[in-house]
C-alpha positions in Angstrom: -9.1 -3.3 -34.6 -9.7 -1.1 -31.9 -6.8 -0.3 -29.6 -6.9 1.2 -26.0 -4.4 2.9 -24.0 -4.9 2.3 -20.1 -3.3 5.2 -17.6 -3.2 4.8 -14.0 -5.6 6.6 -12.1 -4.7 10.0 -10.8 -4.5 10.6 -6.9 -7.5 12.6 -7.0 -9.5 10.1 -8.9 -8.5 7.3 -6.6 -9.5 9.8 -3.4 -12.8 10.4 -5.0 -13.5 6.8 -6.1 -12.7 5.7 -2.5 -15.1 8.4 -1.0 -17.8 7.2 -3.5 -17.7 3.4 -2.5 -17.5 4.5 1.3 -15.1 3.1 4.0 -17.1 -0.3 4.4 -16.1 -1.4 0.9 -12.5 -0.4 1.4 -12.4 -2.1 4.9 -13.9 -5.4 3.1 -11.3 -5.2 0.6 -8.4 -4.4 2.7 -9.4 -7.6 4.7 -9.6 -9.7 1.7 -6.2 -8.9 0.0 -4.1 -7.7 2.9 -1.6 -10.2 3.9 1.9 -10.8 5.6 4.2 -11.1 3.1 7.7 -11.2 4.8 8.7 -14.1 6.7 11.7 -14.8 9.0 13.7 -15.3 6.1 13.0 -12.4 4.2 15.7 -9.9 4.5 14.7 -6.5 6.0 11.1 -7.9 7.2 12.2 -7.7 10.9 13.7 -4.9 12.9 14.9 -5.7 16.6 13.1 -8.9 16.5 9.8 -7.2 15.4 8.2 -7.6 12.1 8.1 -4.1 9.9 4.4 -3.5 9.0 4.5 -0.4 7.3 7.1 2.0 5.7 6.1 5.7 5.1 8.8 6.6 3.1 10.3 9.1 5.8 14.1 9.6 5.3 16.1 10.9 8.3 19.8 12.1 7.7 21.4 12.1 10.9 24.6 13.5 9.1 23.4 17.0 8.8 
């Protein structure tokens, strides 16, 4: 029996693949799979009455 180990693509491999297929394919893929996940009942999905649409990972430490 043949077993195969799968590994996640590296950031470089993903970048090269996106460039190979082009922006139209990536745009079409995004429009097919992107959807709103947080509802009004989802804790943390809204801030100041507005739905949070993206988080970039930035951390600001005001205590320093």
